[in-house]
C-alpha positions in Angstrom: -11.5 53.5 14.7 -7.8 52.2 13.9 -5.5 51.4 16.7 -2.7 53.7 17.8 0.5 52.0 17.0 4.1 52.2 18.0 6.3 50.7 15.9 10.0 49.6 16.8 13.2 50.8 14.8 13.6 47.8 12.7 10.7 49.8 10.3 12.7 52.4 9.5 16.5 51.0 9.3 17.4 53.3 6.4 17.2 57.1 8.5 17.2 56.2 12.4 20.6 53.8 13.3 20.4 51.7 15.9 22.2 52.2 19.2 23.4 50.4 22.3 20.3 50.3 24.7 21.1 52.3 27.4 17.7 53.6 28.0 14.8 51.2 28.3 11.1 52.5 27.2 7.6 51.3 27.8 4.2 52.6 26.9 0.5 52.7 27.9 -2.0 53.5 25.5 -5.4 54.4 26.5 -7.5 55.8 23.5 -5.6 59.3 22.5 -3.7 59.3 25.7 0.2 57.7 25.4 2.0 57.3 28.8 5.7 56.7 28.2 8.1 55.4 30.8 12.1 55.1 30.5 14.6 54.0 32.7 18.5 54.1 32.3 20.6 51.0 32.2 23.0 52.0 35.1 23.4 54.7 37.7 26.3 56.8 35.2 23.2 57.0 32.6 20.9 58.0 35.7 23.1 60.8 36.7 23.8 62.2 33.3 19.8 62.0 32.7 19.3 64.1 36.1 22.0 66.6 34.9 20.7 67.2 31.2 17.0 66.3 31.4 15.2 64.2 28.7 13.4 65.3 25.6 10.3 63.7 23.8 10.3 63.7 20.3 7.4 61.8 18.2 7.6 61.0 14.7 4.5 59.9 12.5 5.3 57.2 10.2 3.7 57.4 6.6 1.4 54.5 5.8 4.0 53.4 3.0 7.4 53.6 4.4 9.7 55.4 2.0 13.7 55.6 2.5 13.9 58.7 1.1 11.6 60.8 3.1 12.5 61.2 6.8 9.7 61.5 9.0 10.0 65.4 10.7 10.7 64.9 14.6 7.9 66.9 16.8 9.2 67.8 19.8 6.6 67.1 22.8 8.5 69.1 26.2 9.9 72.8 25.4 11.5 72.3 28.7 13.7 69.4 29.7 12.3 66.6 32.0 14.3 66.9 35.0 13.8 65.4 38.8 12.2 67.7 40.7 13.8 69.9 42.9 14.0 69.6 46.9 11.3 72.0 47.6 9.0 70.1 45.5 9.7 66.6 46.5 9.8 67.7 50.3 6.1 69.0 50.6 4.8 65.1 49.6 7.2 63.0 50.7 5.7 62.8 54.3 2.4 61.0 52.9 4.4 59.3 50.3 6.7 56.6 51.1 8.2 56.2 47.4 8.6 59.8 46.8 10.3 60.1 50.2 12.6 57.2 48.5 13.3 59.2 45.4 14.1 62.6 47.6 16.8 60.7 49.1 18.0 59.0 46.0 18.2 62.1 44.3 19.0 64.8 46.9 20.5 62.8 49.7 23.9 63.5 50.7 26.8 62.2 48.3 30.3 61.2 48.8 33.2 63.6 47.5 36.3 62.3 46.0 38.8 64.0 44.1 39.5 60.9 41.8 39.4 56.8 42.1 43.3 56.8 41.8 43.7 58.8 44.9 41.3 57.1 47.2 40.0 53.7 46.0 38.2 52.7 49.6 36.3 56.4 48.9 35.7 55.0 45.3 34.2 52.0 46.2 32.0 53.1 49.2 31.0 56.0 46.4 30.1 53.4 43.7 28.3 51.2 46.1 26.2 54.2 47.3 25.2 55.3 43.8 24.2 52.1 43.0 22.0 51.7 46.0 20.5 54.8 45.1 20.1 53.9 41.5 18.3 50.6 42.4 16.1 52.5 44.8 14.9 55.1 42.4 14.1 52.7 39.5 11.9 50.7 42.2 10.2 53.7 43.5 9.5 54.9 40.0 8.1 51.4 39.2 5.5 51.7 42.3 4.8 55.2 42.6 3.1 57.8 39.8 4.3 60.6 41.8 7.6 58.7 42.3 8.3 58.3 38.4 7.2 62.2 37.9 9.6 63.4 40.7 12.6 61.5 39.0 11.7 62.7 35.5 11.0 59.4 34.1 7.1 59.7 33.0 5.5 61.7 30.1 1.8 61.8 29.4 0.9 62.5 25.7 -2.0 63.2 23.7 -2.2 62.1 20.2 -3.6 64.6 17.5 -5.3 61.8 15.4 -5.5 58.4 16.6 -5.8 57.2 13.1 -2.2 57.7 12.4 0.9 55.4 13.0 3.6 57.3 15.6 7.2 56.8 16.7 8.6 57.9 19.9 12.2 58.9 20.7 13.5 59.6 24.5 16.9 61.5 24.6 19.4 63.7 26.5 18.6 67.4 26.1 22.4 67.9 26.2 23.7 67.5 22.9 27.5 66.9 24.1 26.4 64.0 25.7 24.6 62.2 22.6 28.0 60.4 21.3 28.6 59.0 24.7 25.3 58.0 26.4 22.6 59.3 24.6 20.3 56.6 23.7 17.0 56.3 21.2 15.1 53.5 22.1 12.1 52.4 20.1 9.7 49.8 21.4 7.0 47.7 20.4 3.5 48.5 22.3 3.4 45.7 24.7 0.0 44.6 27.2 0.6 45.7 30.9 -3.0 44.4 32.2 -1.6 40.7 31.5 -3.2 38.6 34.6 -0.7 36.5 36.8 -0.6 33.1 35.2 -1.4 29.7 36.8 -1.3 30.7 40.4 -1.0 27.8 42.7 -1.3 27.5 46.7 0.0 24.9 49.2 -2.0 24.6 52.4 -0.4 23.5 55.6 -0.9 24.1 58.9 -2.3 27.6 59.6 -0.1 28.5 56.4 -1.0 29.0 52.7 1.8 29.5 50.3 1.3 31.2 47.1 3.6 30.5 44.0 3.3 31.7 40.4 6.0 31.6 37.5 7.3 34.9 36.9 9.0 33.8 33.4 6.0 35.2 31.4 5.3 38.3 33.7 8.6 39.8 34.6 9.0 42.2 32.1 5.3 43.4 33.0 5.2 43.7 36.7 7.4 45.2 39.4 5.4 44.3 42.3 2.4 42.4 43.3 -0.7 42.8 44.9 -2.1 39.8 47.2 -5.6 39.6 48.1 -7.4 36.9 50.5 -11.4 36.5 50.9 -12.9 34.7 53.8 -16.4 34.8 52.6 -16.0 32.2 49.7 -14.9 35.0 47.1 -17.8 37.6 47.5 -14.9 40.1 49.2 -10.9 40.4 48.7 -9.0 42.1 51.0 -5.3 43.5 50.2 -3.0 41.4 52.1 0.1 43.8 51.7 -0.3 47.6 52.3 3.0 47.9 50.2 3.6 46.5 46.8 4.8 42.9 47.3 8.6 43.0 45.7 9.9 39.6 45.7 13.8 39.3 46.3 16.2 37.4 43.4 17.1 34.1 44.4 19.1 31.6 42.3 17.6 28.4 43.3 13.9 29.9 42.6 14.8 31.5 39.8 11.6 30.5 37.6 8.8 30.9 40.4 7.5 33.6 43.3 6.3 32.7 46.3 4.3 34.5 49.1 3.6 32.7 52.3 0.3 33.9 54.3 -0.8 33.2 58.0 -4.1 31.5 58.8 -6.2 32.4 61.4 -7.5 29.0 61.5 -7.8 25.6 59.6 -11.3 25.5 59.5 -12.6 28.0 56.9 -11.9 28.0 53.6 -9.5 30.9 52.1 -9.6 32.3 48.7 -6.6 34.0 47.2 -5.9 36.1 43.8 -2.6 38.0 42.9 -2.6 41.2 40.8 0.8 42.9 39.2 1.5 46.5 39.5 3.4 47.8 36.2 5.8 50.5 35.9 3.0 52.9 35.9 2.0 52.2 38.6 -1.2 50.6 37.7 -2.8 47.4 38.9 -2.9 44.8 36.1 -5.9 41.9 35.7 -6.0 39.7 38.8 -4.8 36.1 38.5 -7.1 32.9 38.9 -8.5 32.3 42.4 -7.1 29.5 44.2 -8.6 28.0 47.4 -8.8 25.7 50.2 -8.3 25.0 54.1 -5.2 24.8 56.3 -4.1 21.3 57.3 -3.6 20.7 60.9 0.0 18.8 61.4 -0.4 15.2 62.4 2.3 14.4 65.0 0.6 11.5 66.9 3.0 8.6 67.2 2.5 4.8 68.0 4.5 3.3 70.8 5.3 0.1 70.4 4.9 -1.4 74.4 5.5 -4.9 74.0 7.1 -7.4 71.5 7.4 -11.3 71.9 8.4 -14.5 70.2 5.4 -17.0 70.5 6.4 -20.1 70.8 9.3 -19.2 68.5 7.0 -19.2 65.8 5.4 -16.2 65.8 5.7 -12.3 66.7 3.2 -10.7 68.6 3.6 -7.0 69.1 1.4 -4.1 71.0 0.8 -0.6 70.7 0.0 2.6 72.7 -1.1 6.2 71.4 -1.9 9.2 73.4 -5.5 9.4 74.4 -6.0 12.9 73.2 -4.9 11.9 69.4 -7.3 9.1 69.2 -10.2 10.9 67.2 -7.0 12.2 64.7 -6.0 8.5 63.8 -7.7 6.7 60.8 -5.4 3.6 60.7 -2.5 1.8 60.9 -0.1 -0.3 58.8 2.4 -2.7 60.4 6.1 -2.6 58.8 8.9 -5.0 58.8 12.6 -4.8 57.7 15.5 -7.5 57.9 17.8 -4.3 57.9 17.6 -0.6 58.2 17.5 0.5 54.8 14.8 3.0 54.3 13.4 1.3 51.1 13.2 -2.2 52.2 10.2 -2.4 54.6 7.6 -4.6 54.0 3.8 -3.9 55.1 2.8 -7.2 56.4 -1.1 -6.1 56.6 -2.9 -6.4 53.3 -5.6 -3.8 54.4 -5.3 -0.9 56.7 -5.5 -1.6 60.5 -8.7 -0.2 61.8 -8.4 3.1 64.3 -9.2 1.2 67.2 -6.7 -2.0 66.7 -3.8 -2.0 69.0 -2.0 -5.5 68.3 -0.9 -7.6 65.8 0.8 -10.8 65.1 3.1 -11.7 62.4 2.8 -15.2 61.4 5.7 -15.4 59.3 8.2 -13.9 61.1 12.0 -13.9 60.0 14.6 -14.7 62.5 15.7 -11.2 63.3 13.3 -8.2 62.4 13.0 -4.7 62.9 9.3 -3.8 63.4 7.7 -0.5 63.5 4.1 1.0 63.4 2.9 3.6 60.7 0.2 5.7 62.1 -1.8 7.8 59.6 -4.4 11.0 60.5 -5.9 13.5 58.3 -5.0 14.3 55.0 -3.0 10.7 54.6 -0.7 12.2 56.9 1.5 9.3 58.8 4.2 9.0 61.5 6.2 6.4 62.3 7.0 4.8 65.6 10.4 3.7 66.9 11.5 0.4 65.6 11.6 -2.6 68.0 13.3 -5.7 66.8 11.3 -9.3 66.9 13.8 -12.1 67.6 13.1 -15.9 67.2 15.5 -17.6 70.0 18.5 -18.8 68.6 21.5 -20.3 70.8 23.8 -21.7 68.0 26.6 -18.9 68.0 28.1 -17.5 64.6 31.4 -19.8 63.9 35.1 -18.0 64.9 36.7 -15.1 62.5 39.4 -16.5 60.6 42.1 -15.1 58.1 43.1 -12.3 60.8 45.6 -10.2 59.4 47.0 -6.7 60.1 49.6 -4.0 60.0 51.0 -0.8 62.1 52.0 2.4 60.5 54.5 4.7 62.0 51.7 6.4 63.7 50.3 3.8 65.6 47.6 3.3 63.4 46.6 -0.6 63.0 44.3 -1.9 60.4 43.0 -5.3 61.0 40.6 -7.5 58.7 39.3 -11.0 58.3 37.2 -13.5 56.2 33.4 -12.9 57.1 31.9 -15.9 58.9 29.3 -16.1 56.3 26.1 -16.3 58.6 22.5 -14.5 57.8 21.9 -13.2 61.3 25.5 -11.7 62.1 25.0 -8.4 64.0 28.6 -7.7 64.1 32.3 -8.4 65.9 33.9 -7.5 69.2 37.6 -6.6 68.7 40.3 -7.9 71.8 43.6 -6.4 72.5 46.5 -6.7 74.6 50.3 -6.6 75.1 50.3 -10.0 75.8 48.5 -13.2 75.2 47.3 -13.5 79.0 45.7 -9.6 78.7 43.8 -9.4 76.4 40.8 -6.7 76.9 37.9 -5.4 74.4 38.6 -2.2 72.7 35.4 -2.1 71.1 32.6 0.2 72.6 30.1 -1.3 69.9 30.1 -4.0 67.7 32.3 -3.9 64.4 29.9 -3.8 61.6 32.6 -5.1 59.0 35.7 -7.1 58.3 37.9 -4.3 58.6 38.9 -2.7 62.0 41.0 0.1 62.9 42.8 1.1 66.1 45.0 3.5 67.4 48.0 2.5 69.8 51.0 3.9 72.0 54.2 3.0 70.5 56.2 3.6 73.6 54.9 0.2 75.3 56.2 -3.4 74.7 57.7 -4.0 71.0 54.4 -6.8 70.2 50.9 -6.3 70.5 48.1 -9.1 70.2 44.7 -9.1 68.5 41.6 -11.5 69.1 38.1 -11.2 67.2 34.7 -13.0 68.0 31.5 -12.8 66.0 28.2 -12.0 67.6 24.5 -12.8 66.0 21.1 -10.7 66.5 20.6 -12.8 69.4 24.1 -12.0 70.9 25.6 -15.8 71.1 28.8 -15.0 70.7 31.6 -17.1 68.9 34.9 -18.0 70.6 38.0 -15.8 70.4 39.9 -16.3 66.9 43.5 -17.4 67.3 45.8 -14.5 68.7 47.4 -12.1 65.8 51.0 -10.6 67.0 52.0 -7.6 65.4 55.1 -5.6 65.7 54.8 -2.2 67.2 56.9 0.6 64.7 59.6 2.3 66.3 59.1 5.8 66.1 61.7 7.2 68.4 64.7 8.8 67.4 67.9 7.8 68.3 70.1 9.7 70.8 72.0 12.4 69.2 75.8 12.9 68.6 78.5 15.0 70.5 80.2 17.4 68.5 83.4 18.6 70.5 86.9 20.4 70.0 86.1 22.7 67.1 88.9 24.3 65.4 89.5 26.5 62.5 92.4 26.4 60.5 93.5 28.8 57.9 92.0 26.9 55.1 90.3 24.0 57.0 88.0 23.2 59.8 88.1 19.9 62.0 86.3 18.5 64.8 85.6 15.5 67.2 82.4 13.6 67.5 81.2 10.7 69.7 78.9 8.2 68.3 75.4 7.7 69.2 74.5 5.5 72.2 71.5 3.7 70.5 72.1 0.0 69.4 69.9 0.3 66.5 71.8 3.1 64.6 72.3 1.9 60.7 73.9 5.3 59.3 76.1 8.7 60.2 75.7 11.8 57.6 77.7 14.8 58.3 76.9 17.8 56.6 78.7 21.4 56.0 75.8 24.2 56.0 76.7 27.8 54.7 75.8 29.9 57.5 74.8 32.8 55.2 72.8 31.3 52.3 72.3 27.9 53.9 73.6 25.8 51.1 74.0 22.4 52.6 76.3 19.5 51.0 76.6 15.9 52.5 80.5 15.6 53.3 80.6 11.7 54.3 78.4 8.8 55.2 79.6 6.4 57.9 77.7 2.9 58.6 80.0 1.5 61.2 81.4 4.4 63.5 83.6 3.7 66.6 82.5 6.0 69.6 85.1 8.3 69.4 85.9 10.2 65.6 87.8 13.0 64.3 86.9 14.8 60.8 88.5 17.5 59.0 87.0 19.7 56.3 89.6 20.9 53.7 87.0 22.1 51.3 86.2 25.2 53.0 86.7 28.7 51.9 88.4 31.6 54.0 86.7 34.1 55.8 83.3 32.3 55.2 81.3 31.1 57.9 80.1 27.4 58.6 78.3 25.1 60.7 78.2 21.5 60.8 75.3 18.9 61.5 75.7 15.4 62.1 72.5 13.1 61.0 72.3 9.8 63.0 69.8 7.6 61.7 68.3 4.4 63.0 66.9 1.1 61.3 63.5 2.1 61.1 64.4 5.7 59.5 64.3 8.0 62.2 66.7 10.5 62.5 68.1 12.5 65.3 70.4 16.0 64.3 73.2 17.6 66.3 74.1 21.1 65.2 77.8 22.7 65.9 78.2 26.4 66.4 79.2 28.9 63.6 82.8 28.7 62.6 85.2 30.6 60.3 88.2 29.2 58.4 90.9 31.6 59.2 89.1 32.8 62.0 86.7 35.6 60.8 86.1 38.0 63.3 87.8 41.7 64.1 89.3 42.2 67.4 86.6 43.2 70.3 85.8 46.6 71.0 87.8 46.9 74.4 88.5 50.8 75.0 84.7 52.4 76.3 84.1 54.7 78.9 80.8 55.5 80.3 79.3 59.0 81.9 76.2 59.0 83.9 74.4 62.4 84.0 71.3 62.3 86.2 70.4 65.5 85.7 69.7 64.9 82.0 68.3 61.6 82.6 70.7 59.5 80.7 74.2 57.6 80.3 77.2 58.6 77.9 79.3 56.1 75.8 82.6 56.8 74.6 84.8 54.5 72.8 87.8 54.0 71.1 88.4 51.7 67.9 91.3 52.2 65.4 90.3 49.8 62.4 89.9 50.6 58.7 86.8 50.2 56.7 84.4 50.3 59.7 80.9 51.0 58.6 78.8 50.6 61.7 78.8 49.9 65.5 76.0 47.9 67.3 75.2 49.1 70.9 74.2 46.4 73.1 72.5 47.2 76.4 71.3 44.6 79.2 69.4 44.9 82.6 71.4 42.9 85.1 70.3 39.4 85.3 68.4 40.0 81.5 69.7 38.9 78.0 71.6 42.0 76.2 69.3 43.4 73.1 70.3 45.5 70.6 70.1 49.3 71.5 71.1 51.3 68.6 73.3 51.5 65.3 75.7 54.2 64.7 78.0 54.6 61.3 81.4 53.8 61.4 82.9 57.2 62.2 80.7 57.8 65.2 82.7 56.8 68.5 80.1 58.3 71.1 76.3 57.3 72.0 74.0 58.2 74.5 71.3 56.4 75.7 68.2 58.6 77.1 65.9 55.5 77.5 67.0 54.7 81.3 65.0 54.7 84.4 66.6 55.1 88.1 67.7 52.3 90.4 68.8 50.0 87.8 71.8 48.5 86.7 73.0 48.4 83.0 75.4 46.5 81.3 76.9 47.7 77.7 79.2 46.0 75.1 80.0 47.3 71.3 80.3 45.3 68.6 82.0 46.7 65.1 81.0 45.9 61.5 83.6 46.0 58.7 82.7 47.0 55.3 83.0 42.9 54.1 80.6 42.4 57.2 82.8 41.1 59.4 82.2 41.6 62.6 83.9 41.8 65.9 84.2 39.8 69.0 82.1 40.3 71.9 83.7 43.3 73.5 84.6 44.7 76.9 81.1 44.8 78.8 80.8 47.8 81.0 78.3 47.9 84.2 76.9 51.1 84.8 74.4 51.8 88.1 71.9 54.1 87.6 
């Protein structure tokens, strides 16, 4: 009997157009039975399918394909395939968790929004909710036959003749959706019983980590069944009560891992894994992997003594925890001239026995680091803490030379010097003082390079001194180097100048200023600053100014507010600024609001202000109020035609102070008005 075949669309290019893949169709064939499972590509297609329902059409493919003959479609379902109603799902949801997921995904509460533009936040929540529903809907349909039926994503067909060739078409029932989202998809028959390839396992302490490559099976399986045998493969028990669905991980995109806890490390455990396809059917089991847990080895040797005998060999002894003696299989002795991990030399040619507790290095180096590597089961090993073995050396290293240094404006000191050039150099000690007689060490630990960075307080004496000594591995110290003297940076700004006697003429502004008393002044700079747009103009630079000075600015614009700044700069570039108050050429202030009467009404709990101000083009009045002893704040702004205001935000037992400021349409304001005190 011929195999039943399902052909893809490229076999019939003349009468079936290829459309965008918005539905995915998979099939399972057994004798004359064809199982169809399809899935929408996104939640929008899913919603439309739930609303319209699906229809299944079968085409019989002739033995010889003729482009002039279009196969006739055979509609397999009279009624649309739709999701089950709530009543049908509710009866079985209690016994099937995946059907319960289908119930929630299809009939759970939904957001109601009128338009994404009217409520973007609600639209985002709605979109998030629908994406989650859609994802769980497809997952539940993959893992449960009942859930696939409940979602309306499954169909079973019995073909009339297994010797024939057929093609299936899945589309929406609602033809009005055809030009929008309806998709016809044809797919070649695929195996859905593939075993998991290359299952591997790594055993650790009471733990087994299974791993397999998902690259070749990710199109076949949605979940996995993990089985373990404790009787050498005679029987296998399922470990996961629900299918194992791996979480996507960008760092592990090629592999799937599953971790199992072992009851002990003594017994052999065997594992196999089977896939669960989109028809909720279990695939063929993988290869069997087996092994035992490996006890973690953590025993450390402790080097309790190390000595030079008699300055020609180094002898070391070590101890171990008595409870670990049966786990230990041997020892290695390692030595290094530095602390780099890749430069340790194994001193013993063969592994020392498990009972060895001492070792003599007959060819030691002048300064050597030693550690003991302890071996346990399965070639696991640990390392002891390092100990230093020294050959006695009483000769100090040379004194450091060619010392130089700089100090930046933040007090950061950078010192460097020439290396003393000896192999047993351990480091350098740095000494500092405000005078040559006050040198103290500033290094908490040895400086390992010929570069040292220090931080100092710039407010002390003008100079600071440094000296350096070299130290070898036997802690022999060289003589102190000759002192190097560095000048501290000046970071303190000079004293400010004093601006006095500002006068505004009709077309000029003048003022007097007194120079800074600081002795290291290099230059003064005088600036004019526009009070509104803050445009700044340099007016004059003065290098040698007398104590008292006078300055007149004749390039001002009438009715414009300015203020002036004088910068005093010292030889180190520190600057001190002095700024004047705002001044207007031609006196840019309007007369003050002087005539104001206040009325207190304790029954209505308010204070009413009335005032007179007979000037044209007034656009607004600003009422200021202050409690006695406090700064005034703006209370209210009224238009220029209003001459009255009632303050209702008052409380008993308070003294209030009011004054009013007028503003003209050219933005000029009045001087500070008459202050009126009111006891309430």
